[in-house]
C-alpha positions, 0 to 999 in steps of 0.5 A: 339059074342052072349053073351046070347048063350055063357052064356047059353052054360056056364050054360049048361056046369056048370050043366053037370060038376055038374052031372059029379062031382056028379057021380065021388064022389057018384057013384065011391066014389072018394073024392076031396083028391083022385088023381084018382078024378082029373085024371078022372075029368080034361079029362072029363071037357075038353071033356065037354068044347069041346062039349059046344064049338061045340054047341055054334059054330054050327051056328056061323062062328068064328075067333080065337078071338071069340073062345078065348073069348068063351073058357075064358068065359067057363073056368071062369064059370066052376071055379066060 
């Protein structure tokens, strides 16, 4: 696993989710107590995680163990 590329994809994911949450909160006026916020945020977060994974694995050949480690790292970076 290329840790430098994985962490940079995680940082990119964090920035994209920051903008996504900002758009939901300020653009659509959803607050974190509104259930519509969570209905919109989690599917968008899954899509963004999938995009970050595709960016990471664009040049790498990976087995299940590497995919699992990357997804775990991305989830940890997202919820930190």
